[in-house]
C-alpha positions in Angstrom: 0.0 0.0 0.0 2.8 2.4 1.0 4.7 1.5 -2.1 1.6 2.2 -4.3 1.1 5.5 -2.6 4.7 6.5 -3.1 4.5 5.6 -6.8 1.4 7.7 -7.2 3.1 10.7 -5.4 6.1 10.4 -7.8 3.8 10.3 -10.8 1.8 13.3 -9.6 5.0 15.2 -8.9 6.4 14.5 -12.4 3.1 15.5 -14.1 3.0 18.8 -12.1 6.7 19.4 -12.9 6.0 18.9 -16.6 3.0 21.1 -16.5 5.0 23.8 -14.8 7.6 23.6 -17.6 5.0 23.6 -20.3 3.3 26.7 -18.9 6.4 28.6 -18.0 6.2 32.2 -19.1 8.3 32.8 -22.3 9.5 36.2 -21.1 10.7 34.7 -17.8 12.5 32.0 -19.7 14.3 34.6 -21.9 15.4 36.6 -18.8 16.5 33.5 -16.9 18.5 32.3 -20.0 19.9 35.8 -20.4 19.5 35.7 -24.2 16.9 36.7 -26.7 17.1 34.4 -29.8 16.0 36.2 -32.9 15.4 34.7 -36.3 16.6 37.0 -39.1 17.1 36.5 -42.8 20.7 36.4 -43.9 20.3 37.3 -47.6 17.8 40.2 -47.7 19.6 43.5 -48.0 19.3 45.7 -46.0 17.1 43.9 -43.5 19.5 40.9 -42.8 22.6 40.0 -44.7 26.2 39.0 -44.2 28.6 41.9 -44.3 31.5 40.9 -46.5 34.0 42.9 -44.5 33.2 41.5 -41.1 31.4 38.3 -42.0 28.7 39.2 -39.5 25.0 39.2 -40.0 23.8 42.9 -40.1 20.8 44.9 -41.1 17.7 46.7 -39.9 16.2 43.5 -38.5 19.4 42.7 -36.6 19.4 46.2 -35.1 15.7 45.7 -34.1 16.7 42.5 -32.2 19.6 44.2 -30.5 17.4 47.0 -29.3 14.7 44.8 -28.0 17.2 42.6 -26.2 18.8 45.6 -24.5 15.3 46.8 -23.4 14.8 43.3 -21.9 18.2 43.4 -20.2 19.5 40.3 -22.1 22.0 39.4 -24.8 20.8 39.2 -28.4 21.5 36.0 -30.3 20.9 35.9 -34.1 19.9 32.8 -36.0 19.4 32.8 -39.8 15.9 32.0 -41.1 14.1 31.9 -44.5 10.6 32.7 -45.5 9.8 29.0 -45.3 11.5 28.3 -41.9 10.7 31.3 -39.8 7.3 30.3 -38.6 8.2 26.6 -37.9 11.2 27.9 -35.9 8.9 30.0 -33.8 6.5 27.2 -33.1 9.3 24.7 -32.4 10.8 27.1 -29.9 14.2 27.3 -31.6 13.8 31.1 -31.8 12.0 33.5 -29.5 11.2 36.2 -32.1 11.0 36.1 -35.9 12.2 39.5 -37.1 12.4 38.6 -40.7 10.5 40.9 -43.1 7.3 39.0 -42.2 4.0 40.4 -43.2 1.3 40.2 -40.5 -1.6 38.3 -42.0 -4.6 36.8 -40.3 -3.9 33.4 -41.6 -0.5 33.5 -39.9 -2.2 34.5 -36.6 -3.6 30.9 -36.5 -0.2 29.5 -35.6 1.8 32.4 -34.1 1.3 35.9 -32.6 2.6 39.2 -33.8 3.8 42.5 -32.5 2.5 45.8 -33.7 3.8 46.9 -37.2 7.5 47.8 -37.1 7.9 48.4 -40.9 5.5 49.2 -43.7 5.9 48.2 -47.3 4.1 47.0 -50.4 4.7 44.4 -53.1 6.0 45.3 -56.6 7.9 43.7 -59.4 11.6 44.0 -60.4 12.3 43.6 -64.2 15.0 44.3 -66.7 15.0 47.9 -67.8 14.7 47.0 -71.5 12.1 44.2 -71.0 9.1 46.5 -71.9 7.3 45.4 -68.7 5.7 48.3 -67.0 3.2 46.6 -64.7 1.8 43.3 -63.4 -0.6 43.4 -66.4 2.4 42.8 -68.7 3.3 39.5 -66.9 0.4 37.5 -68.5 1.9 34.3 -69.9 5.3 35.0 -68.3 7.2 33.4 -65.4 7.6 35.3 -62.2 10.1 34.4 -59.4 9.7 34.8 -55.7 10.6 33.1 -52.4 9.0 29.9 -51.0 6.8 30.5 -48.0 6.3 34.2 -48.7 3.0 36.1 -49.1 4.3 37.2 -52.5 3.5 33.8 -54.0 -0.2 34.2 -53.4 -0.3 37.9 -54.1 1.2 37.8 -57.5 -1.1 34.9 -58.5 -4.1 36.9 -57.4 -2.9 40.0 -59.2 -1.9 38.2 -62.4 -3.6 34.8 -62.7 -2.1 34.3 -66.1 1.4 34.3 -64.9 3.4 31.3 -63.8 4.9 31.6 -60.3 8.3 30.0 -59.8 9.3 29.8 -56.1 13.0 29.8 -55.0 14.7 29.2 -51.7 15.3 33.0 -51.4 15.2 36.3 -53.3 18.9 36.2 -54.4 18.2 32.9 -56.2 15.1 34.4 -57.8 17.1 37.5 -58.9 19.8 35.2 -60.4 17.0 33.5 -62.4 15.9 36.9 -63.7 19.4 37.7 -64.8 19.7 34.4 -66.5 16.4 35.0 -68.3 14.6 32.1 -66.6 11.9 34.4 -65.2 10.6 37.7 -66.6 10.3 39.4 -63.2 11.0 39.0 -59.4 8.2 40.0 -57.1 8.2 40.8 -53.4 8.2 43.9 -51.1 9.6 47.0 -52.8 12.3 47.5 -50.2 13.6 44.0 -50.7 13.6 44.6 -54.5 15.4 47.8 -53.8 18.1 45.9 -52.0 18.4 43.4 -54.8 18.6 46.1 -57.5 21.1 48.3 -55.8 23.4 45.5 -54.6 23.9 44.4 -58.2 27.0 45.3 -60.2 24.8 47.0 -62.7 21.8 48.5 -60.8 20.8 50.6 -63.8 19.9 47.5 -65.7 16.9 46.9 -63.5 13.7 48.8 -62.6 11.1 48.4 -59.9 7.9 48.7 -61.9 4.2 49.3 -61.5 2.0 50.2 -58.6 1.8 48.3 -55.3 -0.2 45.1 -55.6 -0.5 44.6 -51.9 0.1 46.2 -48.5 2.8 44.5 -46.5 2.9 45.5 -42.8 5.8 43.7 -41.1 5.3 42.3 -37.6 7.6 40.5 -35.2 6.5 36.9 -34.9 6.4 35.0 -31.6 4.8 32.0 -29.9 1.1 32.1 -29.4 -0.5 33.1 -26.1 2.6 34.7 -24.7 1.1 38.0 -23.8 3.9 39.1 -21.4 6.5 38.7 -24.2 4.2 40.4 -26.7 3.6 43.3 -24.4 7.3 43.7 -23.7 8.2 43.7 -27.4 5.4 46.2 -28.1 6.6 48.4 -25.3 10.2 48.3 -26.6 8.9 49.3 -30.1 6.9 52.2 -28.7 10.0 53.4 -26.7 12.1 53.1 -29.7 9.8 55.3 -31.7 9.2 57.9 -29.0 12.9 58.3 -28.2 13.7 58.8 -31.9 15.8 55.6 -31.9 13.7 54.0 -34.6 14.4 56.9 -37.0 18.1 56.5 -36.3 18.0 52.8 -37.1 15.8 53.4 -40.2 18.1 56.2 -41.5 21.2 53.9 -41.0 19.7 51.5 -43.6 17.3 53.6 -45.7 18.3 57.2 -45.1 19.8 59.6 -47.6 23.3 58.7 -48.4 22.6 55.0 -48.4 22.1 52.8 -51.5 18.6 52.1 -50.4 17.1 55.6 -49.8 13.4 55.4 -48.9 11.7 58.3 -47.0 10.1 57.3 -43.7 6.5 58.2 -44.5 4.5 56.2 -42.0 4.1 56.2 -38.2 4.1 53.4 -35.7 1.1 52.7 -33.6 1.8 54.3 -30.2 0.2 53.5 -26.9 -0.4 56.1 -24.2 
């Protein structure tokens, strides 16, 4: 009897222990670990890319991670992700935050949560200057390259059903296909296209054409139902904007004097 009672107590203790681990607050875990693990793309200029001089991953999204980590009082750790891997890496717990040019869409809210918008963009197309393509309408019957797992795949098919969408591992691969004549255009957010174009040896050979075909508000992805972490991230973003630090980070990558000049013409959602 005593043996059976002892066994039951051990089982209950283990179950309670596992439940405590499962329900542990993500923000507390991050602070106890002393590290904030951020998933950032490593081939999307100027959001996340490898600096050839330092061999370090740099970019606006990296700076966002660094800032949030400092606000939380922990060390930032950067892990490379792609459009296809960023959400699975959040759900599997291998990263705490996905700061990876990710559009906040309702369908993605079914599996992860998002911060407020930290960057605003829209989708366009990148084509050869002499291709005679001025808009999405001109892509009927043509192949268009984009990245696997991106919203661009669906958006371009909705905007031009008569095009053939070819998905690549990343945007550099799609751009290479454009240069090789394997696709007639590359489509994604205009700032990513700007990075591709102006990082090329001959940027004048390429143009970003047409009107926006979608709105692309970027949010920071994180595990579902972690309200303390989401609140902390949103507070950090609000502080960043109110202190003028967001503008400094933005100007570092998109300001006048950079290769990717883009005026800051939107405002972050601020809380009182």
